[in-house]
C-alpha positions, 0 to 999 in steps of 0.5 A: 535449520540453517542460519539466515545471512544477510547484510553481512551477518547472520541471523540463528533461528529463534533470534530478532535482530535490528541490521543496517544495510549500507546502500549509499553515501553522503556528500562527506563520504559518511555512509547511508545506512537502511534499517530492517529487523529480522525476526526468526522463528525456531522452527522452519518455514517462508520468508515474508518481506514487508518493505514501507515507504518506497515513496519517501513522503509515504509513511503510513506503511512506516507507522505499520511496520512500528506497530508490528515491531512493537505491538503485542500480537506478532508470535511468530511461530515458524519461518522468517520476517523481514520489516523495513520501516523506510525503504526511500530514506533520502525521500524520508528525510526530506518529505519527498516522494522521489529520490535526490537525483529526482527519480522514482525509485519504484520504477527503477527495479530491480536496479544495477550495481554501477547504474544510477541512484536510484538503479543502485539502491534498487538493487542492493533491496533488491539483492539483500532482501527480496531475493532472500524472501518466498513473498513480499508486501509492500506498503504506500499511500496515494499519490500527492493531495489524494486519499485511497481507501484501502486496496491491495493490488497485483498480478493474479497470473500468479499463483501465490500472489492469489494466495497472499490476496486472499489472504491478506482479506481487504474489501477491494484487491486490483488485479494487474502486474503493476508499470515497468521498474516497480518493486512488486512487478520486479519481485514476481518476475523474480519469483517471489510473489508481492502484493501493495497496500494501497491505504490513507494519504502521503505526510500522514500516519491514519490511526484507522489505515495503521489497524487495516495493514497491521491486520492483513499483515497478520493475515498474511502470516496467519495464512502462510503458517507463520503465525497461530490465529484465525483471519479477520476478515472485511464484511465484503472481498471483491476482485476490480480488474478495471477503474476509471478515473473520472477529472474535472471538467472545469477550473474551481472548488469542488464539493464532494457527495461520496467518501472512499470507499461509498458505492454509486450507481451510474449517473450519480452526482459524485463531485459538484464543481463551483465557481469561487464566486459560490456558483454551480458550474458543472457536476461531475456523475459516475459514468459507470456503477462502481466504488470509491477507489480514491479521493482529491484532498485538494479542491482547487482544480483546473480542467483535466485534474484528478478527481475521483478513481471508480473502482469496477469490481467482479462481483454486484454491487447489489451482493457487495450492498446485502454483505454490507447491510448485514456488517456490524456498523462499527466495522474497521473498514467502516471506521477507516472509510469515516476517518479518510472522508474527513480529509475531503470537502463534503457538499 
């Protein structure tokens, strides 16, 4: 078993090291580094990377990586784990999604050595981390003024991606390649099956979201044979191949009749739109049967703004309802749904 080469350093079998990769420089010429931890078992096995905060304001993933780093549940028995708590250092420093050049790092992969700032950073991450791995997990939260019920996304045409999705074991699994230039899409093109977790809100580290992320990553490590233990599964697991954004039809103030993760029937009222003086103006009704994947957290809306993201599972809603009825009332996914709902104004 050879040493693992990364960031110009060697990490020996059985060794754990905190390292830094130079990614840019300040205006004064000081070097800016990407911090990471490499954990190696003394036994050979796959290499898995876990990245967070590719969007600098999506820091739930940073909390998840920290829990893995400092908790006592992570006991690697084979292979190598690369943990990157923050990829977009610039955005993280400024509490911003984007880089200082206003480019989206998650639309800039695989990058290039002599391109824009975003392209150069993407190239370094691709070369130093992604291409040295066998599998990857990229951690994200919802965009500004939204919250996401935990869901995993990946290109189900890829056998390795399907394996990661199965092991991670979330309730909702969205099938899709991802946008051009996204880390997960370009990693898969490079032969490194990669999935993303979407959960919670930006600018927050939410305790139950962290638990979902940590449990899912530990599940993957167990499934890949890198850890001992049993995979923890939710009450149900459903594949999603179709989603619909419900948008505001008039300007006003929203009150929701549903929470993240709720099952809704076609025609059911999802949100009521009130005038500034409190008169009911409009009811947004579900266009199809589905599950609430994402909700707006800003109740004030203008026409066309996103209100609710509905997911249509390939599995019947009746079977999902039966599974939920049998599940423990205090399960993790029930708890995270309740916590996420606290950011949404109820009717």
